C-alpha positions, 0 to 999 in steps of 0.5 A, a space after each residue: 807369251 802366250 796364246 798365239 794361234 797358228 804360225 806359218 813361216 817358222 823355218 824362214 825365221 830360224 836363220 835370223 834367230 841363229 844369228 843371235 844364238 842364245 846364252 851369254 858370258 862364259 856359261 861353259 860346259 862345266 864338266 859333267 856336274 852332279 846329275 842328282 843335285 837340285 838347283 833353285 830358280 826365281 819364279 812367280 805363281 801362274 795365273 791358271 792351273 797348269 793345263 796345257 791348253 789353259 796356260 798363256 803366260 810365262 810363269 806357267 809356260 816355264 813349268 809346261 816346258 819342263 813337264 811336257 813334250 809335244 810332237 815338235 820341240 823348238 831348238 833352244 838356240 835357233 827356235 827351229 821346230 824339230 821332231 820330238 814325239 813325231 816320227 813323221 807328219 805327212 801331207 799331200 795337200 797342206 790341208 790333210 795331215 797324217 801324224 805318226 808318233 814314235 814308239 816307246 814314249 810314256 807319261 811319268 805314271 807309266 801310261 803309254 803315249 798314243 795317238 789318242 793321248 793327243 786327240 783327246 787332249 786337243 778335243 778337250 782344249 777346243 771344247 767351249 765348255 772347258 773354257 781353255 784360254 788356248 782353245 784358239 790354237 785349234 781354230 784351223 782344225 775342221 769342226 772347231 766352229 761346232 766345238 767352240 762357236 763364237 756365239 751360242 752353245 757348242 753342238 759337238 764335243 769333238 773336232 770332226 777333223 781329228 781321227 785316231 787311226 791306230 795307237 801310233 797314227 792319227 789324222 788332222 783335217 784343217 778347214 783351209 790349207 796351212 802348209 807349215 801347220 806341223 811347225 806349230 806343234 811344239 807349243 804346249 797347248 798341243 801336248 798329249 794328256 794321260 787318262 788321269 787328266 780326264 779320270 780324276 781331273 782335280 787330282 791331276 791339277 793338284 799334281 800334274 802328270 806329263 811326259 817331259 824330263 821333269 815331274 812335279 814333286 810338290 807345289 805350295 802356292 805363294 811359296 815353291 814348286 819343286 820339280 824333279 828329274 824323271 829317271 824314266 824319261 825316254 827323250 833325247 834331252 834328259 835333265 842334266 841335274 836332279 831337279 829345279 825348285 822354283 821359288 816364288 818371289 813377289 819382288 825380283 830385287 829380293 830374288 837378286 839379293 838372295 842370289 848374291 847371298 847364296 840363297 838362290 841359284 838362278 834369277 831369270 829376270 835381273 831387276 832394272 835397279 841392279 843393271 848398273 852393278 850386275 856385271 861387277 857382281 856376277 861377271 860372266 855369270 850374267 846373261 843378256 841376249 836378244 829375245 823375241 819379247 816386246 813391251 807395250 801398253 794396251 788400252 781397255 777398248 771395252 771402255 767407251 772412254 778409250 774407244 770413242 771417236 778421236 781417241 786414236 789421236 789421244 793414244 798416238 799423242 801418249 805414244 809421242 809423249 814417251 821418251 823411249 831413248 831416255 828410258 831405255 838408257 837410264 832405267 834399263 842401261 841400254 838392255 832394252 831397245 826403243 821399239 819402232 814396230 810391233 814385232 821383234 828384231 829377232 825375226 829379221 827382215 825376211 821374217 817380218 820385222 820392219 824397222 821404223 814401221 811405226 814412223 813418227 808415232 813412236 818418236 818423242 815430240 812433246 809439242 806434237 803429243 800435246 796437240 794430238 791429245 788436245 785434238 782427240 778431246 783430252 785424256 779421259 777423266 783428265 788423267 792416265 792410270 797405267 796398271 802393272 804388277 809389282 811381283 815380276 819384272 822391274 815394272 814400277 821403275 819403267 812405269 814411273 819413268 813413262 809417267 814422268 815422261 808424259 807429265 813433262 811432255 804435257 806440262 802436267 805433273 798429274 797427267 799420268 800415275 802408276 796403278 800397281 797391283 801386288 801379284 801377277 795372278 791378280 793383275 791377270 785376273 783383273 785384265 781377264 775380268 775387264 777391270 782396267 781403268 786405263 792403259 796397262 802393261 802388255 809385254 809379249 813373249 813370242 811363241 814362234 819366231 813369226 810376225 803372225 805371232 806378234 799380231 794375230 793373238 794380240 790384236 785380231 778380233 776376239 783372239 786369245 790374248 787380245 786383252 784390250 779387246 781392240 777390233 778392226 775389220 781391215 786388220 782382221 781381213 789383212 791377217 786372214 789374207 796373209 794366213 791364206 798365202 803360201 808364199 812367204 814374202 807375200 804373206 809377210 807383206 800382208 801382215 805388215 799392211 795389217 800392222 800399219 792399220 794397227 799403227 794408224 789406230 794406235 791399237 797399242 803403244 809399242 815401247 821397247 824390245 827386250 833381251 833375256 837377262 839372267 844371273 846365276 850362282 857359281 854352283 851352276 854351269 852351262 846356263 843359257 836362255 832360249 830365244 823365248 828368254 826362258 832358261 834351258 833348265 834341263 841343260 843346266 849343270 850343278 856343281 
């Protein structure tokens, strides 16, 4: 996650996701539970304020998924886009859409949710002066080139393609045909915003007001965010508990220890060091299910040392120096699967996953690795530093294992070292500020179950989550052609051709596909992870 632009073929991938239904062990229904009881869950401070159009990472996304509801909502088991606030979305030409919202929805402060709530929010998100990280989501709406030009100052404050018709109706005109545009509208960037967001922005940021099943009760950075069930929530997916305390941990091993000691109810990322013991520790209270997540290594292409002629051979050589099979077996106890493309198997073949697309570039071969790196001019500065954060995930373990693999392959115990950064927020800030000294971890959690979502946001020129600033005209052209297709099979084929360009230049190194993992206390029941590897908090029962 996050920062994808526009998904096209969500429905075609839903069947693949349904075959890997989420939830694990015997989470059970556990009876009615105590609807007033509060559960505690591990968490990490988000990088940015919790503005819907400004959050493109997992920790902040968890909160937005709890406090907002959009026109669509993604089914927690299949990932299929289903109507939430949308009563209907009509189109006769796949370019002009009329959106009718349901009556009876309000924000938690009592303000009515209207068509203007959406139009104002989208215009805010698309405006260059507001510097929203997910602005690119609005890129297909007519007028985006005026509100968010690639160069120079914006010449319009609102998108010409958005018009309010009445309290419950607005129209959307796109700059090109986009038949499944409605299926993208469950992403938090498209959430409505109350007037309080605009009238007193600082106060809203300090305590966000949304229209979802939970409200923000309090937040102390570095410590805890407390969310409480909203009794007046009008939606069909009301919270089955009294609230969630999201506790900040800078080490998920500590979170796991607290879970085992009874001081925490839910850990949504079981540390690698505990995978050998987790089934004995938790039994059926351990969840491990396929998810749309891939771990990669990105490169700082803004640094000439990594972007000069011949460096694609060095990058490919590094890929060939990584023994994915050994690392996923020894470090992750086979809870990860070696990646052979840049997407995720949960998409299925029809959705764009193509096993083996990476070819031998993802196969471990020490001799080939040394030869390629030598042909490419050697490692920049003679050493690779892999940057990662230490507060979420088990990144230290796998980065050390990757470096050991590279060092062994190159017969040089100083060829690769880890470069740890203490917090996820600091890690993200250094990435945003283009301060990466070499490869850096770049895991991706899908926004929609589409091949487009694994490619365009990450590798298209100047895309919202293209942190390494890789750029390739052939790749961009193939993505553009795929986006213009209305036939699913043809579009998928075009995207796969773009993926082959990514492979040939090794724009990023795919490492492994990830499953969602979680462990929970015996206070909880009905615990499951959605296809995005996020706990379905509102369905959890306590007691």
